[in-house]
N, C-alpha and C positions, 0 to 999 in steps of 0.2 A: 504494500500500500504506500502510495506516494504521500509524503508529509509536507511537501512544498511543491510549488509550480514546477512542471517538467519542461515547459517551453518558456523562452525568454523573448519578450516582444522586441527587445533591442537587437535580436538576431536578423530582423527583416529589413530590407531596403526601404527607403522612404516611399517609393512607389508601391511596394507591397503593403506597407502599413496603411497607406491611403486607400488602396483597393480593399483591404480587409476591413477597414473602418466603414467604408461604403456598404460592404456586404452585411455587416452587423446591423447597420442602420436600416437597410432594406428589409432584412429578415425581421427585425423588431417591428417595423412599420406594418409589414404584412401580417404578422402575428396579432398585432393590436386590432387590425381591421377584422381578421378572422374571428377573434374572440368577441368582438362587438356584434358580429353577424351570427354567431353560434346560437344564441337563444332563439332568434327568429327561425333558423333552420330546424332546430329541435322541436319548436312549437308545431311544425308541420311534418315532423318525422322525416326530414331530408338531410342528407349529407351535403357538404359544399359541392362535391362533384355532381351530385344529382341535381342540385339547384342550377349549376352551370349548364348542364344539358338542357334542362327545362327552359332556362332563360335564352339559350342559343336558339332553340327551336321556336320559341315564342317570337323572337326578333327576326330570325332569318328564314323561318319556315322549315319544311322537311329537309333532312340532310342525310347523307350517307354516313355510316359509322366512321369511316376514315376522315371525313371532313369534320366531324365532331371532335375527333382526336386531335386533328391539326389545330382547330380553333381553340381547344381547351388545353393543349399541350399534354395530352394523355396518351398512353400507349394503347395499341389496339385491344390488348387483353383487358386493360382497365376500362376502356369504353364499353366493351362487351359486358363486363360485370355490372357496370353502372346502368346500362340500358336494360339488362336482364332484370335488375331489381326494380327499376321504374316500370317495366312492363308487368311485373308481378303485382305492383301496386295499382295497375290500371291507368297509369299516367301517360304512357307512350305505347305505340304499337309499331311493328315492322310491316311495311307494305312493299311488295315486290316493285322494283323500278321498271316502269313500262319501257324505258329506253334500253335497259340492260338487265335481263332477267336473272343474271348471276348475282345481282346486288339488291339490297333492300334500302329503302328510305325509312328513316325514323320519323314518325309523326307524333305530334301531341294528340292525345285523345281529348274528348270533351272534358273529362275530369281533369286531365293535365292542364288544359287551357284555362279552365276555371281556377285551378289552384295557383298557377303562375300569375294570373291577373290579380289574384288576391294578395299574393306574397310580394310581388315586385314593387308596388308603391311603398311598402314598408322598407324594403331594401334600399330603394332610391333615397328615401328620407334619411335613413341611417348613414348612407354614404355621403350625402350632402352635409350632414352634421360632422362626420369624421374628417371631412376636408374643409370644414368651415374656417379653420385657422389660416388658410391660404387665400390670397386675393385671386381674382379671376385670372390675372396675368401670371401669377405664380403657378396656378393649376395648369394653365396652357404650356408654360415653360417646362414644368415637371413632366407633363404628358409627353412632350416632344423628346425630352432627354431620356426618359425611361423607354420609350419606343426605340430610340436610337440604340440604347444599350441592349435591349432585348433582341432587336433584329440583327444587330452586329454579331451576337452570340448564338443566334438561332441554330446555326449548323454546327456549332462547336460542341465537343463532348462535355 
């Protein structure tokens, strides 16, 4: 059992320290948002990935599983599991794609549509409150910077 720190922060270059600090801030910010949203999700017996699938379908319409995975940055196996659980709850259904009978489109059911239209306004209000400490300009700048960071690393391991 270690009785003192095993890593020394002074062993890293200034650029590494800066990057690691950014990583910690991003992770803590994400966790604070996730914790703020958790009660709303649990009130509706949904996980964050399940909510993400419902929200994507509600805003973009029926999608292939691979497109859902790309949109939500989830693996194919993870998307399958999430969609399976949503299907068991009667919130989504698989419909054979008329253009390609080898694939299915995931659709919201009437129950799924009703649920997401009930949940989403609460989600939007929570996100508005969570970002309320930023000005409109700061939100726009942060959005551009985070998109740049995310897309630059999209293909990296």
